[in-house]
PQR file with spaces between the fields and no chain letter, atoms N, CA, C, O and H, PARSE charges and radii, in Angstrom:
ATOM       1  N    MET     1      19.312  -73.210   61.093 -0.4000 1.5000
ATOM       2  CA   MET     1      20.408  -73.103   62.036 -0.0000 2.0000
ATOM       3  C    MET     1      19.832  -73.183   63.448  0.5500 1.7000
ATOM       4  O    MET     1      18.809  -72.567   63.746 -0.5500 1.4000
ATOM       5  N    THR     2      20.482  -73.930   64.291 -0.4000 1.5000
ATOM       6  CA   THR     2      20.014  -74.049   65.671 -0.0000 2.0000
ATOM       7  C    THR     2      20.357  -72.778   66.454  0.5500 1.7000
ATOM       8  O    THR     2      21.232  -72.005   66.066 -0.5500 1.4000
ATOM       9  H    THR     2      21.313  -74.431   64.048  0.4000 1.0000
ATOM      10  N    LEU     3      19.658  -72.592   67.539 -0.4000 1.5000
ATOM      11  CA   LEU     3      19.919  -71.456   68.421 -0.0000 2.0000
ATOM      12  C    LEU     3      21.350  -71.509   68.950  0.5500 1.7000
ATOM      13  O    LEU     3      22.038  -70.490   69.000 -0.5500 1.4000
ATOM      14  H    LEU     3      18.946  -73.220   67.854  0.4000 1.0000
ATOM      15  N    ALA     4      21.789  -72.694   69.340 -0.4000 1.5000
ATOM      16  CA   ALA     4      23.140  -72.864   69.877 -0.0000 2.0000
ATOM      17  C    ALA     4      24.188  -72.439   68.855  0.5500 1.7000
ATOM      18  O    ALA     4      25.131  -71.716   69.179 -0.5500 1.4000
ATOM      19  H    ALA     4      21.230  -73.522   69.300  0.4000 1.0000
ATOM      20  N    LYS     5      24.013  -72.891   67.632 -0.4000 1.5000
ATOM      21  CA   LYS     5      24.968  -72.555   66.575 -0.0000 2.0000
ATOM      22  C    LYS     5      24.936  -71.062   66.268  0.5500 1.7000
ATOM      23  O    LYS     5      25.982  -70.446   66.059 -0.5500 1.4000
ATOM      24  H    LYS     5      23.247  -73.478   67.369  0.4000 1.0000
ATOM      25  N    TYR     6      23.742  -70.480   66.240 -0.4000 1.5000
ATOM      26  CA   TYR     6      23.608  -69.051   65.970 -0.0000 2.0000
ATOM      27  C    TYR     6      24.354  -68.220   67.012  0.5500 1.7000
ATOM      28  O    TYR     6      25.127  -67.329   66.661 -0.5500 1.4000
ATOM      29  H    TYR     6      22.893  -70.980   66.410  0.4000 1.0000
ATOM      30  N    VAL     7      24.125  -68.508   68.274 -0.4000 1.5000
ATOM      31  CA   VAL     7      24.771  -67.744   69.348 -0.0000 2.0000
ATOM      32  C    VAL     7      26.284  -67.882   69.272  0.5500 1.7000
ATOM      33  O    VAL     7      27.010  -66.897   69.411 -0.5500 1.4000
ATOM      34  H    VAL     7      23.496  -69.231   68.559  0.4000 1.0000
ATOM      35  N    LYS     8      26.755  -69.091   69.054 -0.4000 1.5000
ATOM      36  CA   LYS     8      28.202  -69.317   68.977 -0.0000 2.0000
ATOM      37  C    LYS     8      28.812  -68.569   67.794  0.5500 1.7000
ATOM      38  O    LYS     8      29.868  -67.951   67.929 -0.5500 1.4000
ATOM      39  H    LYS     8      26.166  -69.891   68.941  0.4000 1.0000
ATOM      40  N    GLU     9      28.155  -68.622   66.638 -0.4000 1.5000
ATOM      41  CA   GLU     9      28.667  -67.929   65.455 -0.0000 2.0000
ATOM      42  C    GLU     9      28.653  -66.415   65.641  0.5500 1.7000
ATOM      43  O    GLU     9      29.601  -65.731   65.255 -0.5500 1.4000
ATOM      44  H    GLU     9      27.297  -69.125   66.528  0.4000 1.0000
ATOM      45  N    MET    10      27.585  -65.894   66.230 -0.4000 1.5000
ATOM      46  CA   MET    10      27.506  -64.444   66.453 -0.0000 2.0000
ATOM      47  C    MET    10      28.551  -63.995   67.467  0.5500 1.7000
ATOM      48  O    MET    10      29.147  -62.928   67.321 -0.5500 1.4000
ATOM      49  H    MET    10      26.815  -66.449   66.544  0.4000 1.0000
ATOM      50  N    ARG    11      28.770  -64.809   68.489 -0.4000 1.5000
ATOM      51  CA   ARG    11      29.788  -64.474   69.484 -0.0000 2.0000
ATOM      52  C    ARG    11      31.160  -64.392   68.832  0.5500 1.7000
ATOM      53  O    ARG    11      31.924  -63.460   69.086 -0.5500 1.4000
ATOM      54  H    ARG    11      28.285  -65.676   68.607  0.4000 1.0000
ATOM      55  N    LYS    12      31.465  -65.365   67.999 -0.4000 1.5000
ATOM      56  CA   LYS    12      32.763  -65.369   67.326 -0.0000 2.0000
ATOM      57  C    LYS    12      32.877  -64.232   66.316  0.5500 1.7000
ATOM      58  O    LYS    12      33.936  -63.619   66.182 -0.5500 1.4000
ATOM      59  H    LYS    12      30.845  -66.122   67.793  0.4000 1.0000
ATOM      60  N    GLN    13      31.795  -63.956   65.615 -0.4000 1.5000
ATOM      61  CA   GLN    13      31.779  -62.863   64.627 -0.0000 2.0000
ATOM      62  C    GLN    13      32.064  -61.523   65.298  0.5500 1.7000
ATOM      63  O    GLN    13      32.713  -60.656   64.714 -0.5500 1.4000
ATOM      64  H    GLN    13      30.935  -64.454   65.724  0.4000 1.0000
ATOM      65  N    HIS    14      31.577  -61.359   66.525 -0.4000 1.5000
ATOM      66  CA   HIS    14      31.798  -60.121   67.276 -0.0000 2.0000
ATOM      67  C    HIS    14      33.050  -60.184   68.148  0.5500 1.7000
ATOM      68  O    HIS    14      33.303  -59.307   68.974 -0.5500 1.4000
ATOM      69  H    HIS    14      31.050  -62.064   67.000  0.4000 1.0000
ATOM      70  N    GLU    15      33.824  -61.252   67.937 -0.4000 1.5000
ATOM      71  CA   GLU    15      35.098  -61.449   68.644 -0.0000 2.0000
ATOM      72  C    GLU    15      34.947  -61.387   70.167  0.5500 1.7000
ATOM      73  O    GLU    15      35.702  -60.708   70.864 -0.5500 1.4000
ATOM      74  H    GLU    15      33.618  -61.964   67.266  0.4000 1.0000
ATOM      75  N    LEU    16      33.950  -62.117   70.651 -0.4000 1.5000
ATOM      76  CA   LEU    16      33.691  -62.192   72.084 -0.0000 2.0000
ATOM      77  C    LEU    16      34.034  -63.582   72.596  0.5500 1.7000
ATOM      78  O    LEU    16      33.804  -64.580   71.911 -0.5500 1.4000
ATOM      79  H    LEU    16      33.336  -62.668   70.085  0.4000 1.0000
ATOM      80  N    THR    17      34.579  -63.642   73.791 -0.4000 1.5000
ATOM      81  CA   THR    17      34.745  -64.928   74.459 -0.0000 2.0000
ATOM      82  C    THR    17      33.421  -65.248   75.152  0.5500 1.7000
ATOM      83  O    THR    17      32.531  -64.400   75.226 -0.5500 1.4000
ATOM      84  H    THR    17      34.766  -62.832   74.347  0.4000 1.0000
ATOM      85  N    GLN    18      33.298  -66.462   75.653 -0.4000 1.5000
ATOM      86  CA   GLN    18      32.104  -66.804   76.418 -0.0000 2.0000
ATOM      87  C    GLN    18      32.006  -65.924   77.662  0.5500 1.7000
ATOM      88  O    GLN    18      30.910  -65.525   78.056 -0.5500 1.4000
ATOM      89  H    GLN    18      34.021  -67.151   75.593  0.4000 1.0000
ATOM      90  N    VAL    19      33.131  -65.624   78.271 -0.4000 1.5000
ATOM      91  CA   VAL    19      33.144  -64.744   79.447 -0.0000 2.0000
ATOM      92  C    VAL    19      32.653  -63.352   79.066  0.5500 1.7000
ATOM      93  O    VAL    19      31.836  -62.769   79.779 -0.5500 1.4000
ATOM      94  H    VAL    19      34.022  -65.948   77.951  0.4000 1.0000
ATOM      95  N    ASP    20      33.143  -62.812   77.946 -0.4000 1.5000
ATOM      96  CA   ASP    20      32.700  -61.493   77.475 -0.0000 2.0000
ATOM      97  C    ASP    20      31.190  -61.479   77.262  0.5500 1.7000
ATOM      98  O    ASP    20      30.498  -60.558   77.697 -0.5500 1.4000
ATOM      99  H    ASP    20      33.807  -63.285   77.367  0.4000 1.0000
ATOM     100  N    LEU    21      30.692  -62.512   76.588 -0.4000 1.5000
ATOM     101  CA   LEU    21      29.264  -62.575   76.286 -0.0000 2.0000
ATOM     102  C    LEU    21      28.436  -62.659   77.560  0.5500 1.7000
ATOM     103  O    LEU    21      27.385  -62.025   77.659 -0.5500 1.4000
ATOM     104  H    LEU    21      31.254  -63.259   76.235  0.4000 1.0000
ATOM     105  N    SER    22      28.892  -63.424   78.521 -0.4000 1.5000
ATOM     106  CA   SER    22      28.133  -63.535   79.771 -0.0000 2.0000
ATOM     107  C    SER    22      28.106  -62.192   80.507  0.5500 1.7000
ATOM     108  O    SER    22      27.076  -61.805   81.059 -0.5500 1.4000
ATOM     109  H    SER    22      29.745  -63.939   78.440  0.4000 1.0000
ATOM     110  N    GLU    23      29.226  -61.493   80.514 -0.4000 1.5000
ATOM     111  CA   GLU    23      29.286  -60.193   81.195 -0.0000 2.0000
ATOM     112  C    GLU    23      28.428  -59.146   80.481  0.5500 1.7000
ATOM     113  O    GLU    23      27.699  -58.395   81.129 -0.5500 1.4000
ATOM     114  H    GLU    23      30.063  -61.807   80.066  0.4000 1.0000
ATOM     115  N    LYS    24      28.512  -59.097   79.159 -0.4000 1.5000
ATOM     116  CA   LYS    24      27.759  -58.093   78.401 -0.0000 2.0000
ATOM     117  C    LYS    24      26.247  -58.339   78.440  0.5500 1.7000
ATOM     118  O    LYS    24      25.458  -57.394   78.408 -0.5500 1.4000
ATOM     119  H    LYS    24      29.104  -59.707   78.633  0.4000 1.0000
ATOM     120  N    SER    25      25.853  -59.605   78.509 -0.4000 1.5000
ATOM     121  CA   SER    25      24.428  -59.924   78.501 -0.0000 2.0000
ATOM     122  C    SER    25      23.824  -60.008   79.898  0.5500 1.7000
ATOM     123  O    SER    25      22.603  -59.981   80.050 -0.5500 1.4000
ATOM     124  H    SER    25      26.494  -60.372   78.536  0.4000 1.0000
ATOM     125  N    GLY    26      24.673  -60.109   80.917 -0.4000 1.5000
ATOM     126  CA   GLY    26      24.168  -60.168   82.284 -0.0000 2.0000
ATOM     127  C    GLY    26      23.703  -61.539   82.727  0.5500 1.7000
ATOM     128  O    GLY    26      22.929  -61.661   83.677 -0.5500 1.4000
ATOM     129  H    GLY    26      25.665  -60.131   80.794  0.4000 1.0000
ATOM     130  N    VAL    27      24.174  -62.581   82.038 -0.4000 1.5000
ATOM     131  CA   VAL    27      23.856  -63.946   82.451 -0.0000 2.0000
ATOM     132  C    VAL    27      25.156  -64.626   82.859  0.5500 1.7000
ATOM     133  O    VAL    27      26.241  -64.123   82.571 -0.5500 1.4000
ATOM     134  H    VAL    27      24.802  -62.482   81.267  0.4000 1.0000
ATOM     135  N    GLY    28      25.049  -65.750   83.517 -0.4000 1.5000
ATOM     136  CA   GLY    28      26.231  -66.454   83.991 -0.0000 2.0000
ATOM     137  C    GLY    28      26.968  -67.190   82.886  0.5500 1.7000
ATOM     138  O    GLY    28      26.392  -67.530   81.853 -0.5500 1.4000
ATOM     139  H    GLY    28      24.167  -66.159   83.751  0.4000 1.0000
ATOM     140  N    LEU    29      28.241  -67.428   83.120 -0.4000 1.5000
ATOM     141  CA   LEU    29      29.074  -68.157   82.173 -0.0000 2.0000
ATOM     142  C    LEU    29      28.521  -69.567   81.938  0.5500 1.7000
ATOM     143  O    LEU    29      28.527  -70.061   80.811 -0.5500 1.4000
ATOM     144  H    LEU    29      28.709  -67.152   83.959  0.4000 1.0000
ATOM     145  N    ARG    30      28.055  -70.197   82.989 -0.4000 1.5000
ATOM     146  CA   ARG    30      27.481  -71.543   82.849 -0.0000 2.0000
ATOM     147  C    ARG    30      26.291  -71.529   81.889  0.5500 1.7000
ATOM     148  O    ARG    30      26.126  -72.448   81.087 -0.5500 1.4000
ATOM     149  H    ARG    30      28.051  -69.796   83.905  0.4000 1.0000
ATOM     150  N    PHE    31      25.465  -70.488   81.972 -0.4000 1.5000
ATOM     151  CA   PHE    31      24.310  -70.379   81.079 -0.0000 2.0000
ATOM     152  C    PHE    31      24.768  -70.277   79.626  0.5500 1.7000
ATOM     153  O    PHE    31      24.195  -70.922   78.748 -0.5500 1.4000
ATOM     154  H    PHE    31      25.599  -69.741   82.623  0.4000 1.0000
ATOM     155  N    ILE    32      25.795  -69.471   79.369 -0.4000 1.5000
ATOM     156  CA   ILE    32      26.313  -69.321   78.005 -0.0000 2.0000
ATOM     157  C    ILE    32      26.812  -70.662   77.489  0.5500 1.7000
ATOM     158  O    ILE    32      26.536  -71.038   76.349 -0.5500 1.4000
ATOM     159  H    ILE    32      26.260  -68.947   80.082  0.4000 1.0000
ATOM     160  N    ARG    33      27.540  -71.373   78.318 -0.4000 1.5000
ATOM     161  CA   ARG    33      28.058  -72.682   77.909 -0.0000 2.0000
ATOM     162  C    ARG    33      26.924  -73.651   77.591  0.5500 1.7000
ATOM     163  O    ARG    33      26.973  -74.360   76.585 -0.5500 1.4000
ATOM     164  H    ARG    33      27.764  -71.068   79.244  0.4000 1.0000
ATOM     165  N    GLU    34      25.912  -73.682   78.438 -0.4000 1.5000
ATOM     166  CA   GLU    34      24.772  -74.575   78.205 -0.0000 2.0000
ATOM     167  C    GLU    34      24.014  -74.174   76.946  0.5500 1.7000
ATOM     168  O    GLU    34      23.579  -75.035   76.181 -0.5500 1.4000
ATOM     169  H    GLU    34      25.872  -73.106   79.255  0.4000 1.0000
ATOM     170  N    LEU    35      23.857  -72.884   76.728 -0.4000 1.5000
ATOM     171  CA   LEU    35      23.169  -72.381   75.536 -0.0000 2.0000
ATOM     172  C    LEU    35      23.914  -72.823   74.276  0.5500 1.7000
ATOM     173  O    LEU    35      23.297  -73.325   73.336 -0.5500 1.4000
ATOM     174  H    LEU    35      24.211  -72.185   77.349  0.4000 1.0000
ATOM     175  N    GLU    36      25.224  -72.642   74.253 -0.4000 1.5000
ATOM     176  CA   GLU    36      26.018  -72.998   73.081 -0.0000 2.0000
ATOM     177  C    GLU    36      26.138  -74.510   72.889  0.5500 1.7000
ATOM     178  O    GLU    36      26.435  -74.973   71.788 -0.5500 1.4000
ATOM     179  H    GLU    36      25.725  -72.234   75.016  0.4000 1.0000
ATOM     180  N    GLN    37      25.909  -75.274   73.947 -0.4000 1.5000
ATOM     181  CA   GLN    37      25.942  -76.732   73.830 -0.0000 2.0000
ATOM     182  C    GLN    37      24.577  -77.299   73.453  0.5500 1.7000
ATOM     183  O    GLN    37      24.437  -78.509   73.275 -0.5500 1.4000
ATOM     184  H    GLN    37      25.667  -74.897   74.841  0.4000 1.0000
ATOM     185  N    GLY    38      23.578  -76.442   73.331 -0.4000 1.5000
ATOM     186  CA   GLY    38      22.262  -76.887   72.890 -0.0000 2.0000
ATOM     187  C    GLY    38      21.392  -77.501   73.963  0.5500 1.7000
ATOM     188  O    GLY    38      20.541  -78.338   73.661 -0.5500 1.4000
ATOM     189  H    GLY    38      23.691  -75.459   73.475  0.4000 1.0000
ATOM     190  N    LYS    39      21.586  -77.104   75.216 -0.4000 1.5000
ATOM     191  CA   LYS    39      20.749  -77.636   76.294 -0.0000 2.0000
ATOM     192  C    LYS    39      19.276  -77.403   75.943  0.5500 1.7000
ATOM     193  O    LYS    39      18.902  -76.325   75.479 -0.5500 1.4000
ATOM     194  H    LYS    39      22.277  -76.424   75.461  0.4000 1.0000
ATOM     195  N    GLN    40      18.463  -78.409   76.167 -0.4000 1.5000
ATOM     196  CA   GLN    40      17.056  -78.364   75.758 -0.0000 2.0000
ATOM     197  C    GLN    40      16.190  -77.475   76.641  0.5500 1.7000
ATOM     198  O    GLN    40      15.196  -76.922   76.169 -0.5500 1.4000
ATOM     199  H    GLN    40      18.767  -79.284   76.543  0.4000 1.0000
ATOM     200  N    THR    41      16.549  -77.327   77.914 -0.4000 1.5000
ATOM     201  CA   THR    41      15.734  -76.530   78.829 -0.0000 2.0000
ATOM     202  C    THR    41      16.537  -75.338   79.330  0.5500 1.7000
ATOM     203  O    THR    41      17.469  -75.481   80.122 -0.5500 1.4000
ATOM     204  H    THR    41      17.356  -77.776   78.298  0.4000 1.0000
ATOM     205  N    LEU    42      16.155  -74.167   78.853 -0.4000 1.5000
ATOM     206  CA   LEU    42      16.811  -72.924   79.251 -0.0000 2.0000
ATOM     207  C    LEU    42      15.740  -71.881   79.539  0.5500 1.7000
ATOM     208  O    LEU    42      14.646  -71.936   78.977 -0.5500 1.4000
ATOM     209  H    LEU    42      15.397  -74.051   78.210  0.4000 1.0000
ATOM     210  N    ARG    43      16.051  -70.943   80.403 -0.4000 1.5000
ATOM     211  CA   ARG    43      15.102  -69.872   80.706 -0.0000 2.0000
ATOM     212  C    ARG    43      15.015  -68.925   79.523  0.5500 1.7000
ATOM     213  O    ARG    43      16.022  -68.385   79.065 -0.5500 1.4000
ATOM     214  H    ARG    43      16.940  -70.899   80.859  0.4000 1.0000
ATOM     215  N    LEU    44      13.805  -68.731   79.039 -0.4000 1.5000
ATOM     216  CA   LEU    44      13.558  -67.910   77.860 -0.0000 2.0000
ATOM     217  C    LEU    44      13.986  -66.465   78.072  0.5500 1.7000
ATOM     218  O    LEU    44      14.517  -65.839   77.154 -0.5500 1.4000
ATOM     219  H    LEU    44      12.987  -69.169   79.411  0.4000 1.0000
ATOM     220  N    ASP    45      13.766  -65.927   79.261 -0.4000 1.5000
ATOM     221  CA   ASP    45      14.161  -64.540   79.514 -0.0000 2.0000
ATOM     222  C    ASP    45      15.672  -64.368   79.403  0.5500 1.7000
ATOM     223  O    ASP    45      16.148  -63.347   78.907 -0.5500 1.4000
ATOM     224  H    ASP    45      13.335  -66.435   80.007  0.4000 1.0000
ATOM     225  N    LYS    46      16.417  -65.353   79.859 -0.4000 1.5000
ATOM     226  CA   LYS    46      17.874  -65.279   79.772 -0.0000 2.0000
ATOM     227  C    LYS    46      18.360  -65.467   78.334  0.5500 1.7000
ATOM     228  O    LYS    46      19.321  -64.825   77.910 -0.5500 1.4000
ATOM     229  H    LYS    46      16.031  -66.182   80.262  0.4000 1.0000
ATOM     230  N    VAL    47      17.694  -66.346   77.588 -0.4000 1.5000
ATOM     231  CA   VAL    47      18.039  -66.506   76.175 -0.0000 2.0000
ATOM     232  C    VAL    47      17.856  -65.174   75.465  0.5500 1.7000
ATOM     233  O    VAL    47      18.702  -64.773   74.667 -0.5500 1.4000
ATOM     234  H    VAL    47      16.913  -66.867   77.932  0.4000 1.0000
ATOM     235  N    ASN    48      16.765  -64.494   75.748 -0.4000 1.5000
ATOM     236  CA   ASN    48      16.512  -63.199   75.117 -0.0000 2.0000
ATOM     237  C    ASN    48      17.521  -62.142   75.553  0.5500 1.7000
ATOM     238  O    ASN    48      17.856  -61.258   74.765 -0.5500 1.4000
ATOM     239  H    ASN    48      16.078  -64.821   76.397  0.4000 1.0000
ATOM     240  N    GLN    49      18.007  -62.210   76.773 -0.4000 1.5000
ATOM     241  CA   GLN    49      19.049  -61.278   77.216 -0.0000 2.0000
ATOM     242  C    GLN    49      20.283  -61.410   76.334  0.5500 1.7000
ATOM     243  O    GLN    49      20.898  -60.412   75.959 -0.5500 1.4000
ATOM     244  H    GLN    49      17.735  -62.929   77.414  0.4000 1.0000
ATOM     245  N    VAL    50      20.635  -62.635   76.010 -0.4000 1.5000
ATOM     246  CA   VAL    50      21.794  -62.885   75.156 -0.0000 2.0000
ATOM     247  C    VAL    50      21.497  -62.442   73.726  0.5500 1.7000
ATOM     248  O    VAL    50      22.301  -61.741   73.112 -0.5500 1.4000
ATOM     249  H    VAL    50      20.135  -63.446   76.315  0.4000 1.0000
ATOM     250  N    LEU    51      20.349  -62.848   73.198 -0.4000 1.5000
ATOM     251  CA   LEU    51      20.007  -62.511   71.819 -0.0000 2.0000
ATOM     252  C    LEU    51      19.852  -61.014   71.590  0.5500 1.7000
ATOM     253  O    LEU    51      20.114  -60.523   70.492 -0.5500 1.4000
ATOM     254  H    LEU    51      19.696  -63.417   73.697  0.4000 1.0000
ATOM     255  N    ASN    52      19.429  -60.286   72.619 -0.4000 1.5000
ATOM     256  CA   ASN    52      19.255  -58.836   72.478 -0.0000 2.0000
ATOM     257  C    ASN    52      20.554  -58.136   72.091  0.5500 1.7000
ATOM     258  O    ASN    52      20.521  -57.097   71.432 -0.5500 1.4000
ATOM     259  H    ASN    52      19.216  -60.684   73.511  0.4000 1.0000
ATOM     260  N    LEU    53      21.684  -58.687   72.488 -0.4000 1.5000
ATOM     261  CA   LEU    53      22.976  -58.103   72.112 -0.0000 2.0000
ATOM     262  C    LEU    53      23.173  -58.119   70.601  0.5500 1.7000
ATOM     263  O    LEU    53      23.906  -57.292   70.058 -0.5500 1.4000
ATOM     264  H    LEU    53      21.710  -59.531   73.023  0.4000 1.0000
ATOM     265  N    PHE    54      22.521  -59.059   69.923 -0.4000 1.5000
ATOM     266  CA   PHE    54      22.652  -59.206   68.479 -0.0000 2.0000
ATOM     267  C    PHE    54      21.409  -58.693   67.750  0.5500 1.7000
ATOM     268  O    PHE    54      21.232  -58.953   66.560 -0.5500 1.4000
ATOM     269  H    PHE    54      21.926  -59.731   70.364  0.4000 1.0000
ATOM     270  N    GLY    55      20.553  -57.965   68.463 -0.4000 1.5000
ATOM     271  CA   GLY    55      19.352  -57.392   67.852 -0.0000 2.0000
ATOM     272  C    GLY    55      18.282  -58.416   67.533  0.5500 1.7000
ATOM     273  O    GLY    55      17.498  -58.224   66.603 -0.5500 1.4000
ATOM     274  H    GLY    55      20.697  -57.753   69.430  0.4000 1.0000
ATOM     275  N    MET    56      18.238  -59.496   68.286 -0.4000 1.5000
ATOM     276  CA   MET    56      17.275  -60.572   68.034 -0.0000 2.0000
ATOM     277  C    MET    56      16.541  -60.942   69.320  0.5500 1.7000
ATOM     278  O    MET    56      16.940  -60.556   70.419 -0.5500 1.4000
ATOM     279  H    MET    56      18.874  -59.652   69.041  0.4000 1.0000
ATOM     280  N    GLU    57      15.459  -61.698   69.155 -0.4000 1.5000
ATOM     281  CA   GLU    57      14.756  -62.287   70.292 -0.0000 2.0000
ATOM     282  C    GLU    57      14.082  -63.562   69.835  0.5500 1.7000
ATOM     283  O    GLU    57      13.852  -63.762   68.643 -0.5500 1.4000
ATOM     284  H    GLU    57      15.134  -62.011   68.262  0.4000 1.0000
ATOM     285  N    VAL    58      13.767  -64.425   70.787 -0.4000 1.5000
ATOM     286  CA   VAL    58      13.085  -65.678   70.483 -0.0000 2.0000
ATOM     287  C    VAL    58      11.645  -65.358   70.111  0.5500 1.7000
ATOM     288  O    VAL    58      11.011  -64.500   70.725 -0.5500 1.4000
ATOM     289  H    VAL    58      13.953  -64.263   71.756  0.4000 1.0000
ATOM     290  N    GLY    59      11.138  -66.050   69.106 -0.4000 1.5000
ATOM     291  CA   GLY    59       9.760  -65.841   68.686 -0.0000 2.0000
ATOM     292  C    GLY    59       9.166  -67.116   68.114  0.5500 1.7000
ATOM     293  O    GLY    59       9.874  -68.094   67.873 -0.5500 1.4000
ATOM     294  H    GLY    59      11.654  -66.747   68.607  0.4000 1.0000
ATOM     295  N    ALA    60       7.888  -67.092   67.904 -0.4000 1.5000
ATOM     296  CA   ALA    60       7.200  -68.240   67.320 -0.0000 2.0000
ATOM     297  C    ALA    60       7.488  -68.295   65.818  0.5500 1.7000
ATOM     298  O    ALA    60       7.385  -67.293   65.111 -0.5500 1.4000
ATOM     299  H    ALA    60       7.313  -66.297   68.100  0.4000 1.0000
ATOM     300  N    VAL    61       7.846  -69.477   65.358 -0.4000 1.5000
ATOM     301  CA   VAL    61       8.108  -69.686   63.931 -0.0000 2.0000
ATOM     302  C    VAL    61       7.332  -70.914   63.478  0.5500 1.7000
ATOM     303  O    VAL    61       7.111  -71.841   64.258 -0.5500 1.4000
ATOM     304  H    VAL    61       7.929  -70.292   65.933  0.4000 1.0000
ATOM     305  N    PRO    62       6.921  -70.918   62.220 -0.5600 1.5000
ATOM     306  CA   PRO    62       6.175  -72.080   61.727  0.2800 2.0000
ATOM     307  C    PRO    62       7.059  -73.326   61.678  0.5500 1.7000
ATOM     308  O    PRO    62       8.258  -73.253   61.407 -0.5500 1.4000
ATOM     309  N    ILE    63       6.437  -74.453   61.946 -0.4000 1.5000
ATOM     310  CA   ILE    63       7.128  -75.738   61.857 -0.0000 2.0000
ATOM     311  C    ILE    63       6.866  -76.297   60.459  0.5500 1.7000
ATOM     312  O    ILE    63       5.715  -76.393   60.035 -0.5500 1.4000
ATOM     313  H    ILE    63       5.463  -74.512   62.166  0.4000 1.0000
ATOM     314  N    PRO    64       7.930  -76.665   59.742 -0.5600 1.5000
ATOM     315  CA   PRO    64       7.723  -77.239   58.396  0.2800 2.0000
ATOM     316  C    PRO    64       6.910  -78.523   58.491  0.5500 1.7000
ATOM     317  O    PRO    64       7.147  -79.351   59.371 -0.5500 1.4000
ATOM     318  N    LYS    65       5.962  -78.685   57.591 -0.4000 1.5000
ATOM     319  CA   LYS    65       5.133  -79.896   57.555 -0.0000 2.0000
ATOM     320  C    LYS    65       5.918  -81.018   56.902  0.5500 1.7000
ATOM     321  O    LYS    65       6.539  -80.821   55.857 -0.5500 1.4000
ATOM     322  H    LYS    65       5.770  -78.013   56.876  0.4000 1.0000
ATOM     323  N    ASN    66       5.893  -82.188   57.510 -0.4000 1.5000
ATOM     324  CA   ASN    66       6.541  -83.356   56.933 -0.0000 2.0000
ATOM     325  C    ASN    66       5.530  -84.058   56.043  0.5500 1.7000
ATOM     326  O    ASN    66       4.541  -84.601   56.535 -0.5500 1.4000
ATOM     327  H    ASN    66       5.389  -82.348   58.358  0.4000 1.0000
ATOM     328  N    THR    67       5.767  -84.053   54.750 -0.4000 1.5000
ATOM     329  CA   THR    67       4.800  -84.610   53.801 -0.0000 2.0000
ATOM     330  C    THR    67       4.824  -86.135   53.757  0.5500 1.7000
ATOM     331  O    THR    67       3.987  -86.744   53.090 -0.5500 1.4000
ATOM     332  H    THR    67       6.571  -83.612   54.351  0.4000 1.0000
ATOM     333  N    GLU    68       5.764  -86.756   54.450 -0.4000 1.5000
ATOM     334  CA   GLU    68       5.866  -88.218   54.412 -0.0000 2.0000
ATOM     335  C    GLU    68       4.928  -88.904   55.390  0.5500 1.7000
ATOM     336  O    GLU    68       4.811  -90.129   55.345 -0.5500 1.4000
ATOM     337  H    GLU    68       6.444  -86.261   54.991  0.4000 1.0000
ATOM     338  N    LEU    69       4.263  -88.182   56.262 -0.4000 1.5000
ATOM     339  CA   LEU    69       3.391  -88.812   57.266 -0.0000 2.0000
ATOM     340  C    LEU    69       2.086  -89.262   56.684  0.5500 1.7000
ATOM     341  O    LEU    69       1.247  -89.810   57.400 -0.5500 1.4000
ATOM     342  H    LEU    69       4.358  -87.187   56.298  0.4000 1.0000
């Protein structure tokens, strides 16, 4: 699942609007919109501010090896 999809699903699961999420996390509404749209370049500290509301944070994860190469 992508980060954008995760944030959007968690926001809806907690019955929050984008405005609610921006206010509760302390980031701007524009940032929430860009995050949910999958913008490639976002400030990591702000992403973590949003994820902290759901008990999560960004971390290093292994990349699956493509065996076809």
